[in-house]
N, C-alpha and C positions, 0 to 999 in steps of 0.2 A: 504494500500500500504506500503510494507516494504521498508525502505530507508537505503541505505548504503552510506558511504563516501569514495570516491576514491581520492588519491593524484593526483594533476595536476601540480606540480612544484612550486618552490619558497614558500613552506610551505602552499600552498593553497589546499583546499579540495573541492570536487564536490559531490553534492547529486545525487545519481542514484537509479533506481529501476529496477525490472526485465523487465519492459516494456520500460524504458527510460534509456539507457546506451550508451556508446560510444565504438567504435572499432578502428582498425588500420586505416581505410580509413579516419576517422575524424581527427586523429592525423596527418597523412601525408598531408592532405589537408590544415590544419592550417599552416603547414610549407611552403608548396608550395605557398599559397595565402597571406602570411604575407605582410603587407605594407612595402614598401621600403622608403617611404617619411613620415616625421613626420607630425602629425596633421590631419590624415585622419579620416573621419567618416565612420564607417563600419557597414553594415547590414548583419546579418547571418540569411538567410531564412531557416525555418525548423530547428531551433536550437536544438530541442530535449531537452536533459538535460543541454544544455548550454556549452558543452565542448569547442567548437571553440572559443567563446568569452574569456574563461579563458585561453586557450592555447596561444591566441594572446598576452596576457600580458607577456608571457615568451620570446617573440621575441625581437631582438635588437631594432627595431623601433615600439613602442607601439602606437596604435591609440589614438586619443583624445576622441573618443566616440565610443561605440559599442552597437548596438541594436540587441538583439536576438528575433526572431519572430517565434511563433509556434501556430498552430490552436488547439493544445491539451491542455486543462486546467491543467492536471496533470503535463505535461512537464514544463509549465511556473511556476507552484507552486514549482517544484524542483529547477528551475533556481533562483527563488527569495529566496528560502532557502539558496542556495549557496552564493548569493550576500550578504545576511544578515550575514552568518557565517564568510565570509571573509572581511566584511566591505568595499564592493566595489560598493555601490549604486551610487556614483557620476560618476563613469566611465562606469559601465555596467548597461544597462537598458533592461528589458524584457517585451514583449507585446504579449498578445493573439490576433492573427489576422490570417486571411486566405489569402494566396498569390493568391488565385483565385480572390480576390478583392483588388488590389494593393493600392487603395486609403485609405483602412483601415489600411495600414502599416505606410505610411508617405506621405508627399507632394511630388509631382514629382520633381526629380532631387535633392533629399535631401542628397544623399550619394556619397562618393568618390569610395567606393568599396562594392561589394556584394560577399558573400561567401555562397555556398550551397552544401550540401551533400544530393541530392534529392533521392526519391525512384528510384531504379534501374530498376525495372521490370514492364512490361506491366501488366495491371489489369487482362488480360486473360491468362497470362503465368504461367504455373506450379500450384502447390498447394498453396492455400491461407495460409498466416501466421496464427498462432493459436489464436491471439487476435486482436481486432480492432486497438489497438495502434501499434502493430507490422505490421499490414497490411498497415497502413498509412505511416509508415517509409519505408517499403520495396517495395510496389506496388503503381502505380499511379492510385489507385481506386477512389480517391476523387479529384485529381487535376493533370492535364496532364503536360508533359514536355513543351508543347507549352504555357500553362498558367504560368508556372514557368518562362519561358523566358520573357514573357510580364511583369511580376511583377519585375524581375530584371532590365529590361530596364527602367521601369517606375520610380523606386526609384533612379536610377543612373543619374547623370548629364552627358552631352556630354563630352567624354574624360575619364569618370570613367571606372573602371575595374570590371569585374565579373569573379569569379573562381568557377569551378564545378569539382566534381569527379563523374565518370560514368563508366558503363560497356563498354569495347571495342566493343562488338558485337552489341551494340545499339548506338554507337558513332554518326552514321549518323543521327539518330533521334534527338539527341541533337543539332548537328551542323545545321541541317535544321531549327529547331525551333529558334535558335539564329540568324540565318541570316535574318529571317523575321522581327526582331526587332532591326536591326542595331548593334548587338553584334558580332564583328568580332574577330575570334580566332587569338591570337598573340603568345601564348606559349602553348606547349602541352608536357606532359610527361607521359610515360607509366610506370606502376609498375608491376614487375614480382616477383613471389615467388622464382625463382632461375634463373640463367643465361640461362638454357636450357628451361625453361617453357614459354609458351605463356603469354602475359600480362593478369593480373587479373582485373585491373582497369586502367583508364586513367584520368589524370587531365588536365583541359583546362582553360586557362585564356584568357578573351576577353576584348576588348576595345570598348566602345560604340561610334559609329560613326567613327571607324578607317577605314583606307584604306584596300583594299582586299589583299594587299601584305604584306610580312614580317613575315609570320608565322615561329616561331622557334620551332623545335622539339628537346627537350633537351635529354641528355643521360638518359637511363632508370634508375629507382630506383629499386634496388634489395633488397628484404626483407632479413633481417639479414646480410646486408653488414655493413661496418663501418659507412657509412652515415646514414643508417637506425637506428643504435644504437645511433648515435649522436642526431637524432631527438627525440628519447625517453630519452635522457640524461643518457644513460647507457655507462659506461666505458667498452670497449671490446678490 
């Protein structure tokens, strides 16, 4: 496996490979889902190469603890290489675990916040990705959206928050799964490639055990807008 190092801000670098890398959706989700209260414990489900845990360290309010979880051994190996390289073992932890078995991740109610960039596509939709690693990241062939929702709810305490990025055309699949496990949507934001384009992804933040009222749909995020460039730390 060829390893490359990508900058992720504040002088830190992240180990990535052809099968485990990050994209725009991961970056904007870390911005949308960043803690607003000091001292949170955060779990990143399906962490991949560990991008979200590293990007959270760039936010104004950093968590006190971040656990990145992935079922793929190669992904966790990359995460641990990055933690070693950046001397961040005290704050960042990474574990090989399957969210289909939530008890393998942590005790019930262990976290204040869960973040997840899950597989977007149904296992029967379209052509398969070229490798097993990419199929796991793109299609819910090994774990369904319903199982993801159960895992997120299990590791969150009541009142904790969970944030996801997903495809708009499958939004109802996600919302239905969340409703079954008491994860109530409270914030939603659509992302568009341009002002004229239909949304390409949607970000949703839920509260465990929240009331069914009070959903806020935020103004859309437009790719290559001033805000988008600020997220990437680019002067524009």
